[in-house]
Structures are given as structure tokens and as C-alpha cells.
C-alpha positions in Angstrom: 20.5 89.4 162.0 19.9 86.1 160.2 18.0 85.8 157.0 15.9 82.7 156.5 16.8 80.6 153.6 13.9 79.7 151.4 14.1 76.1 150.3 14.8 76.0 146.6 12.5 73.7 144.7 14.1 71.5 142.1 13.0 72.3 138.5 11.6 69.4 136.7 12.5 69.3 133.0 10.9 65.9 132.3 7.4 64.7 133.2 8.7 61.4 134.3 11.9 59.6 135.3 13.6 57.2 132.9 14.2 53.8 134.3 17.5 51.9 134.0 16.1 49.2 131.6 14.7 52.0 129.4 18.0 53.8 129.4 19.8 50.5 128.4 17.3 50.0 125.6 17.7 53.5 124.4 21.5 53.1 124.4 21.3 49.8 122.5 19.1 51.5 119.9 21.5 54.4 119.6 24.5 52.1 119.1 22.5 50.0 116.6 21.4 53.0 114.6 25.0 54.4 114.6 26.3 51.1 113.2 23.5 50.9 110.7 24.3 54.3 109.4 28.1 53.5 109.4 27.4 50.4 107.3 25.9 52.6 104.7 29.3 54.2 104.2 30.8 50.8 103.7 28.3 49.3 101.2 26.5 52.2 99.4 28.5 53.8 96.6 27.0 57.3 96.7 27.8 57.5 100.4 31.4 56.5 99.7 31.7 59.1 97.0 30.3 61.7 99.4 32.8 60.8 102.1 35.6 61.1 99.6 34.4 64.5 98.4 34.2 65.8 101.9 37.7 64.4 102.7 39.0 66.3 99.7 37.8 69.7 100.8 40.2 72.4 102.0 38.4 72.5 105.4 39.1 68.8 105.9 42.7 69.3 104.8 43.0 72.0 107.5 42.1 69.3 110.0 45.1 67.3 109.0 47.4 70.2 109.7 45.5 71.1 112.9 46.0 67.6 114.3 49.5 67.3 112.8 48.5 64.2 110.8 51.1 63.4 108.2 50.7 59.7 107.4 48.2 58.0 105.3 47.1 55.8 108.2 46.4 58.9 110.3 44.4 60.4 107.5 42.3 57.3 107.2 41.7 57.2 110.9 40.6 60.9 110.9 38.2 60.1 108.0 36.8 57.1 109.9 36.4 59.2 113.0 34.5 61.8 111.1 32.2 59.2 109.6 31.5 57.7 113.0 30.8 61.1 114.6 28.5 62.0 111.7 26.7 58.7 112.0 26.3 59.1 115.8 24.9 62.5 115.4 22.4 61.3 112.8 21.4 58.4 114.9 20.9 60.7 117.9 18.7 63.0 115.8 16.6 60.0 114.6 16.3 58.6 118.1 15.2 62.0 119.5 12.6 62.4 116.8 11.4 58.8 117.4 11.1 59.5 121.2 9.1 62.6 120.6 6.8 60.8 118.2 6.4 57.9 120.7 5.7 60.4 123.6 3.1 62.2 121.5 1.4 58.9 120.6 1.5 57.9 124.3 -0.1 61.2 125.4 -2.9 60.9 122.8 -3.9 57.5 124.1 -4.3 58.7 127.6 
């Protein structure tokens, strides 16, 4: 006895497909936002102090031992990596909110 397979319908999570040029523009905006946020840590004194305060916490010191970092250069590289990851996540959040606002504006005009 053979059972018939029912064709599974693909679930659509987005209302429309994103084109390649739009993806490239979104990527460029994400990189630009990340670099803009990273430049804040270079030129704005309160952000520099915040990064130093976070790097001095016991949790951050645990990262040094977790990754077996013993040199000053390794510590600086880990701090820079942490700053870049934080800037990327912030840029991703800003871009996501911007896209949601843009989509809402687009839907209200239709």
C-alpha cells in the first residue's frame, strides 16, 4: 500500500523578495553604521572611558583567561574585537528599526 505524499507548500515569512541591489545597499549601510559607531569609540571621550571601564571588569578579565591571552597586544585585540562586535550589533539594531519604519511608511502610502 502506497501513501500519497501531499506537496508541502513553502512558508512565506516575508511579503516580498529582496533584490540583489537592495541587499548590497543594506550591506553598505550596515558597514557604514558599524564604522560610524566605531569611530565614536575613537573620538568621544565618554565612550573611551566606558570601554576602559568594561575592559576592567572581572567578567572581561575572565575572557582573557578563557582565550589564553597573556600579552598586552592580545588584550588590545580582544578589546577592539569586543568594540567592533558591539558596534555591529548596535548598527544591526538601528538598521532593523529603520527598515521596519520604512516598511510601515511604505504600507501607509499604498
